[in-house]
C-alpha positions in Angstrom: 70.6 171.2 73.0 71.4 170.6 76.7 70.6 173.8 78.6 74.0 174.3 80.1 76.1 173.2 77.1 78.0 176.3 76.1 81.1 177.4 74.1 84.1 177.7 76.4 82.6 175.5 79.1 83.6 172.0 80.2 81.8 168.8 79.2 82.4 165.1 79.5 83.0 163.0 76.4 83.1 159.3 77.0 84.1 160.0 80.6 86.9 162.5 79.6 86.7 166.2 80.5 86.8 168.3 77.3 86.3 171.9 76.4 83.5 172.9 74.0 85.0 175.0 71.2 82.1 175.3 68.8 78.4 174.6 68.7 76.6 174.1 65.4 72.8 173.9 66.1 72.0 173.3 62.4 74.0 170.1 62.1 73.8 169.1 65.8 77.5 168.6 66.1 80.1 170.0 68.6 83.8 170.6 68.2 85.7 169.7 71.3 89.3 169.6 72.3 90.1 166.0 73.1 93.8 165.4 73.6 95.5 167.8 71.2 93.5 168.0 68.0 89.8 169.2 68.0 87.3 166.5 67.2 83.8 166.7 65.8 81.3 164.7 67.8 77.5 164.5 68.2 76.0 166.8 70.7 74.1 164.0 72.4 77.4 162.3 73.3 78.4 165.2 75.6 77.4 165.5 79.3 77.5 169.1 80.5 79.6 169.9 83.6 78.2 172.8 85.5 80.2 174.9 88.1 78.7 176.0 91.4 78.3 179.7 90.2 76.2 178.6 87.3 74.0 176.4 89.5 73.4 179.4 91.8 72.5 182.0 89.2 70.9 179.9 86.4 67.1 179.9 86.4 64.6 179.3 83.7 61.8 181.8 83.1 59.2 179.2 82.3 59.7 177.6 85.7 59.4 180.8 87.8 56.3 181.4 90.0 54.6 184.7 90.1 55.8 185.1 93.7 59.4 184.5 92.8 59.3 187.0 89.9 57.6 189.7 92.0 60.3 189.3 94.7 63.1 189.6 92.1 61.4 192.7 90.5 61.1 194.3 94.0 64.8 193.8 94.5 65.6 195.3 91.2 63.5 198.4 92.0 65.3 198.8 95.3 68.7 198.4 93.7 67.9 201.0 91.0 66.8 203.4 93.7 70.1 202.8 95.5 72.2 203.4 92.4 70.3 206.6 91.6 70.5 208.0 95.1 72.8 211.0 95.4 73.1 211.2 99.2 74.8 209.1 101.8 74.3 205.6 100.5 75.0 203.3 103.5 72.0 204.4 105.6 69.8 204.5 102.6 70.9 201.0 101.7 70.0 199.8 105.2 66.5 201.2 104.7 66.0 199.6 101.3 67.4 196.2 102.6 64.9 196.2 105.5 62.1 197.1 103.1 62.7 193.9 101.0 63.5 191.7 104.0 67.3 191.5 103.4 70.3 192.2 105.5 72.7 194.9 104.6 75.3 192.5 103.3 72.8 190.6 101.3 71.5 193.8 99.7 75.0 194.9 98.7 75.6 191.4 97.2 72.5 191.8 94.9 73.7 195.4 94.1 76.9 194.0 92.7 75.1 191.2 90.8 72.8 193.8 89.2 75.7 196.0 88.2 77.4 193.0 86.6 74.4 191.6 84.7 71.8 194.5 84.6 68.9 192.1 84.7 66.1 191.1 87.0 67.1 187.4 86.6 70.4 188.2 88.3 68.5 189.0 91.5 66.6 185.7 91.7 67.1 183.7 94.9 69.4 180.7 94.3 67.4 177.6 93.2 67.9 174.6 95.4 69.2 171.4 93.9 70.9 170.8 90.7 69.7 172.0 87.3 67.9 169.3 85.2 70.3 167.7 82.7 73.4 168.1 84.9 75.3 165.3 86.6 76.8 165.0 90.0 79.1 162.0 89.5 82.8 162.6 89.5 84.6 162.4 86.2 86.3 159.1 87.2 82.9 157.4 87.9 81.4 158.9 84.7 84.2 157.3 82.8 83.7 153.9 84.4 79.9 154.1 83.6 80.4 155.2 80.1 83.1 152.7 79.2 81.2 149.8 80.8 78.0 150.7 79.0 79.8 151.0 75.6 81.7 147.7 76.0 79.2 145.5 77.9 75.6 146.8 77.5 75.5 147.1 73.7 76.0 143.5 72.6 73.6 140.9 71.1 73.5 138.9 74.3 71.5 141.8 75.8 72.7 141.7 79.4 70.3 142.9 82.1 70.6 146.2 84.0 71.4 144.1 87.1 74.3 142.5 85.3 75.5 145.9 84.1 75.3 147.3 87.7 77.4 144.4 89.0 80.0 145.1 86.3 80.1 148.8 87.1 80.3 148.2 90.9 83.2 145.8 90.4 85.2 148.2 88.4 84.5 151.1 90.8 85.6 149.1 93.8 88.7 148.0 92.0 89.6 151.7 91.5 88.5 152.7 95.0 85.5 154.7 93.7 82.0 155.0 95.1 79.7 153.1 92.7 76.7 155.0 91.3 73.1 154.1 92.1 71.0 152.0 89.8 68.7 154.9 89.0 71.7 157.0 88.0 72.8 154.2 85.6 69.3 153.8 84.2 69.2 157.5 83.5 72.5 157.3 81.7 71.2 154.4 79.5 68.1 156.4 78.6 70.1 159.4 77.6 72.9 157.6 75.7 70.9 155.5 73.3 72.0 155.9 69.7 70.8 153.9 66.7 74.2 152.4 65.8 74.8 151.2 69.4 71.2 150.0 69.9 71.4 148.0 66.7 74.3 146.0 68.2 72.1 145.0 71.1 68.6 144.6 69.6 69.3 144.3 65.9 68.9 146.7 63.0 65.2 146.1 62.6 64.3 146.9 66.2 66.6 149.9 66.2 64.8 151.2 63.1 61.4 151.0 64.9 62.9 152.8 67.9 64.6 155.6 66.1 62.5 156.2 62.9 59.0 157.3 62.5 56.8 154.4 61.2 54.4 155.6 58.5 51.6 153.5 57.2 48.9 153.9 59.9 45.8 152.3 58.6 42.7 154.4 58.2 39.3 153.9 56.7 36.3 156.2 56.1 33.5 153.6 56.0 32.7 150.1 57.1 34.1 147.3 54.9 36.4 149.8 53.2 39.4 148.1 54.7 39.4 144.6 56.3 42.5 143.1 57.9 42.9 139.3 58.2 45.6 137.2 59.9 46.3 133.9 61.7 47.6 133.1 65.2 47.9 130.1 67.4 45.7 130.2 70.5 47.7 130.4 73.8 45.9 127.3 75.1 45.7 123.6 74.5 42.4 122.1 73.6 41.1 118.5 73.0 39.6 116.9 69.9 35.8 116.6 69.9 36.1 112.9 69.0 35.9 110.9 72.3 37.9 108.1 70.7 40.8 110.5 69.9 43.2 111.8 72.5 44.6 114.5 70.3 45.6 117.7 72.2 47.0 120.8 70.5 46.9 124.5 70.2 44.2 125.5 67.7 44.8 128.0 64.8 42.6 131.1 64.7 42.0 133.0 61.5 40.3 136.3 62.2 39.2 139.4 60.2 38.5 142.9 61.5 36.9 145.9 60.0 39.3 148.9 60.5 36.6 151.6 60.5 34.4 150.2 63.3 37.0 147.8 64.9 34.3 145.0 64.7 35.3 141.4 64.2 33.7 140.3 60.9 34.6 136.7 60.8 36.7 133.9 62.3 37.7 130.3 61.5 39.2 128.0 64.2 40.6 124.6 63.6 43.6 122.4 64.3 44.7 122.8 60.6 47.6 125.1 59.8 46.7 128.3 57.8 45.9 127.5 54.2 43.8 128.8 51.3 40.9 126.7 52.7 41.0 128.4 56.1 41.2 131.8 54.4 38.2 131.0 52.2 36.1 129.8 55.1 37.0 132.9 57.2 36.1 135.2 54.2 32.8 133.3 53.8 32.1 134.0 57.5 32.9 137.7 56.8 30.6 138.1 53.8 27.5 136.0 54.8 25.0 136.6 57.6 25.8 134.5 60.7 23.5 131.9 62.3 25.3 131.6 65.6 22.7 129.3 67.3 23.2 126.7 64.5 26.9 127.1 64.0 28.3 127.9 67.4 25.5 127.3 69.8 25.8 130.9 71.1 22.5 132.8 71.7 24.0 136.2 70.7 23.6 138.4 67.6 26.5 139.0 65.2 25.1 141.5 62.6 28.4 142.5 61.1 28.9 141.1 57.6 29.3 142.3 54.1 31.6 142.3 51.0 34.9 144.1 51.8 36.4 146.6 49.3 40.0 145.8 50.3 41.5 142.9 52.3 44.9 143.6 53.8 47.1 140.6 54.8 50.7 139.7 55.5 52.9 138.1 52.8 52.2 134.5 53.8 52.0 131.9 51.0 48.4 131.1 51.9 47.4 134.7 51.2 49.5 134.8 48.0 48.0 131.6 46.7 46.1 131.7 43.4 42.9 130.4 45.1 42.8 133.3 47.6 43.8 136.1 45.1 41.5 134.9 42.4 38.7 134.4 44.8 39.0 138.0 46.0 39.2 139.4 42.4 36.2 137.3 41.4 34.1 139.1 43.9 35.6 142.6 43.3 37.7 142.6 46.5 41.2 144.1 46.2 43.8 142.0 47.9 46.6 144.1 49.4 49.8 143.0 51.2 51.7 144.7 54.0 55.3 145.7 53.1 57.7 143.0 54.2 59.2 143.6 57.6 56.6 146.2 58.5 54.0 144.7 60.8 52.8 148.2 61.9 50.9 148.4 58.5 48.6 145.8 60.0 48.5 147.2 63.5 44.7 146.9 63.9 44.6 143.2 63.5 47.8 142.7 65.5 46.3 144.6 68.5 43.0 142.6 68.2 44.9 139.3 68.2 46.9 140.4 71.3 43.7 141.4 73.1 41.7 138.3 72.4 44.4 135.7 72.5 45.7 137.1 75.8 42.4 136.1 77.4 43.3 132.4 76.7 45.8 132.7 79.6 42.9 132.2 82.0 41.8 128.9 80.5 42.8 125.5 81.7 45.6 124.3 79.5 47.0 127.7 78.8 50.5 127.9 77.4 51.0 131.4 78.7 53.2 133.8 76.6 56.4 131.8 76.8 58.1 128.9 78.5 59.4 131.2 81.3 55.9 132.3 82.2 54.5 128.8 81.9 57.1 127.4 84.3 56.3 123.7 85.2 52.6 124.1 84.4 51.5 121.0 82.4 49.5 122.7 79.6 48.6 119.5 77.7 47.7 117.6 80.9 45.4 120.5 82.1 43.6 120.9 78.8 39.9 120.5 79.4 38.1 122.3 76.6 37.2 120.6 73.3 37.7 122.4 70.0 33.9 123.1 69.7 33.7 124.5 73.3 36.7 126.7 72.6 35.0 128.1 69.5 31.9 128.9 71.6 34.1 130.5 74.2 35.9 132.6 71.6 32.7 133.8 70.0 31.3 134.8 73.4 34.5 136.8 74.1 33.9 138.8 70.9 30.2 139.3 71.0 29.6 139.4 74.8 32.6 141.5 75.7 34.9 143.0 73.0 32.1 144.4 70.8 30.4 145.9 73.9 33.3 147.7 75.6 34.4 151.2 74.6 37.3 151.1 72.2 40.2 153.3 73.1 40.5 154.7 69.6 36.8 155.1 68.8 35.7 156.2 72.2 32.6 154.1 71.7 32.0 150.3 71.6 32.7 148.7 68.2 29.1 147.4 68.1 27.8 151.0 68.5 30.2 152.2 65.8 28.8 149.5 63.4 25.2 150.3 64.2 25.7 154.1 63.6 27.6 153.4 60.3 24.7 151.2 59.1 22.2 154.0 60.0 24.2 156.5 57.9 24.5 154.0 55.0 20.8 153.3 55.0 19.9 157.0 55.2 21.8 157.6 52.0 
């Protein structure tokens, strides 16, 4: 609940000043007087309006310094002494005021405040600035901002904040109002997001990810317990190894990762689209020891291999093919599929792909992330690497960099995590 939202106080509902009649914390709804009949609305739809008196006297205990509290407590002791004094009060009040560094009128003011509230907090010095969660815009400008956001911001065309600002400024100038700042509007957008409205702008799926907790975080307790595999197009154009062929295209990468150690277990890179064959060749690379010198021409070690217990994939036809499923079952590997429309169930492989494929943006022939980022760069014309050279480069990125850098989740490099897991396994 907003800190200054109280029964009997004024708030803004869609830019209109209303009176709060009832608060229901259990159901998070508020009854307000809008027009004539009371209306039930969500608490998040209301903006508190705070009067000057509230701003001066309202403080929060958790934000007080020891110095501020000691000063208020000293004032309270002086006021109590004044109220208990039976003699001539004015001279005594002057002495007490001087003792706590106040003038006589200031002292009498805090006496009246204490008599009204009977609390130390009533004697706190007025905090400078506005209370967090309050708004300084006039009701007319708040109404313009709210109506423009409702009508213009939440639509599938997804206008930018700059476009929204221009619309708000135009309406304000037409009504001879002072337009709000961009930061003010951005704060309103952050505070006013609701799932139903956000779905109009970004679609129901994206709104669900924003407003709902996403269960299904992948965990594993041992290496090869859970292996995730997926495909992606490289963000770069490469050439055919055949000197007589001028074929240039983005290669497909099939990659498998061990969830427990975050080590890459196997890859398969070719111009061919994902299929049961590419899955089989990647799984072969996962299971068998790797001779990098012979296969990739890379003088590095890749000790990670073995038979997975479970292989987790998306719902692509190549992963649901009989060849892939029966091949897994034949070797006692459980094939498991992520729920449809729930990519967070395969977050480990998704993050790995983002990390490794993102490095392609530094290669000649890069396609960048999208056409806007690419601009007028001629990706196909700048392509310089052959498919085999790209394979070598990709393997070097895994073994010479990714496996050796501390993983944010593990707090150690994936290669170290694998080595330690193997030591524990052999000790058993």
